[in-house]
N, C-alpha and C positions, 0 to 999 in steps of 0.2 A: 393021507395024501392031500385031501381037500383041506384039512386043517392047516397043513404046512403051507400050502399056497395062500391061504387066507392070512396067515401070520406074515408071510413075505410081502403080500400086497399092502398091509397096513404099515409095515416097516418102510416100504418104498414111499408111501404117501407122506409119512412123517419126515423122511429125509428131504423130499422135495420142498415141503413147507419150510423146513429150516433153511435150505438154500435160498429160497425166495425171500425169506425174512432177512437173511444176512445181506443179500444183494441190495434190497431196498433200504436197509438201515445204513449201508455204507455210502449212499448217494447224498451229497450235501444238499441241504434244503435250499430252495430257490430264494434269492434275496428278495426282501419285501419291496414292492414297488412304491415309490413315493406318491403320496396323495396328489392328485391333479390339482393344480392351482386354478381356481375359477377365473375366467376372463373378467376384467373390470367392466362394470356396467357403464353406460354413457354418463349416468349421473355422477359416477365416482371420478370420471376423468376431468382434468383441469380444462376449462374452456380455452379454446385457441384465441390468442390475442392477435388482432390484425390492425395495423396502423391505418388511419383514414388518410388517403392521399389528399393533398391540397387541391382544391378546385382550380381549374385552369383560368388564367386571366382572360377576360373578354372585354372587347371594346365595341360599343354600339351607339347608334343615334336614333332618337325618336322621329327624326325627320325623313329617314330613308333606311331601307333594309340592306344588309350585306349583299353585294353584287347587284343591287337595284339602282335605278336612276336617281341622281341628285336633283332636287327641285331647283328651278332656275333662280329662286330667291338667293341661293348661296353661290351664284356664279356671276361672271361679269355681265351677263344679260339681265340680271336682277339687281338686288340690293348689294350683292357681293359681301354679305356678312358671313361670318363663320357659322357652321351648323352646330346645333347642340350635340354634345357628346357625353357619354357616361361610361364608366368602367369599373371593374372589380372581379373577384375579391382581391384585396391588396396582399401580395405575397409577403410572408414573414421577412423582416429585415429591410423592407423598402424604406428608403429615406428621401427619394425624389423620383419624379417622372420626366420623361422626354417624349414629346409628341412631334411627329414629322408627317407632313402630307406632301406627296409628290405625284407626278404624272409620268409613268414609265412609257407611255405611248406617244409622247411629244415627238414631232418630226426631227428635231435636232438632238434627241437624247432625253434623258430624264430631266423633267422640269420641276423645280422646287416651288411649292406654293405656300407652305407654312412650316416654321420650325420653332418649337418652344422647348426650353430646357429649364432646369432648376424649379420645376413645379413641385410645391411642397407635397410630402407623402400623404397628408390628410385630405388632399383634394382628390375627389373621385368623379367629378363632372364639371363640364363647362356649359354655361347657358349660351343660347344663340347670341352671336355678336359680342360676347364677353371678351374683354381684354384679359388674357390668362395671367394668373399669378406666375411669377418667375421671370425669365428673360426670353425675348424673341430673337431668333436668328434671321439672317439675311436670306431672302428667297431669290429666285432666279431673275426677278425684276430689279433686285438690289434694294428691296424694302424689308424692314423688320416688322412686318405684320402680315395678317392673312390676306391672300388674294385668291379668289376662287377659280373654278374651272373656266377656261376661255379658249377652247380648242378651235382649230381652223375647221371649215366645213368638211364634212366627211364622216367616216365611221365614229361611233362614240369612243371616247377615251376612258381608261380606268384611272380613278383617283384613289390612291392608297394612303390611308391613315394608319400610321404605325405608332403604337404606344410601348414604351420601355419602362420597366421598373428597375431602378438603380439602387445600389447599396451605399451611395454617397449622397450627402445633402446638396452638393453643388458640384458642377463640372469645373468651376474656377475660370470660366470664360467670360469675357465682357459681353455687353449687349451687341447684337448684330453679328455674331459669329457665323461663319459659313456652316453648311451642313457637313462638309468634310471635317471641319474642326470639331464639331459636336460628336460625330461618329468616332473620331480618333480619341477624344477625351472619355467616351463611354466605354472603350475597350477594357474588358476585364471586370466591369462593374454591373453588367446586365444580369438581373435575377430572373426575369421573365419578360415576355413580350406578347402583344396581341395586335391584330390588324382588322381593319374594316375597309372594304372596297366599295366605292360608289362609281357610277358611270354617268357620263354626260356627252352629248353630241349636238351638233348644230347643222 
């Protein structure tokens, strides 16, 4: 009896082993996982290229600071000579400059003091009292040259110097053109501009 049960036990163990072996053998093998691609190191990456923006055009004077008082030397109370000016950098494609000085605080409206156009592109400064290269337009006094601040008594006025870089060598205007004519001829040709503001009161 004991022998029979022992034989049956070993037969049962053998059968279960066979079933387990068949079950496992019938399962498909798991697909091989692709090898992980290592992340590129910083050294292997191409350096980013970044274009350098062109520096902004600036207009300045060694005689006074922007928003600062204009010395009397450059006004009708002094020698009435034009102040020294300097500017840059020159924008690519510049072929001439236009310089306009006016007073937006004048009692009767904007008063034009100085208009210069067809200034050659290579010029980047004007000395004190220098007759500028190019042509001079007609100011509000009717003169084609610089006339400095000369406000009535009261609060200080602002005097705005504006510089324009143009893509044409000439506006094709005669000497003593008006500011309106200069502005109209400039339309569509301005590459960049800058301004300098000085103040003067009496």
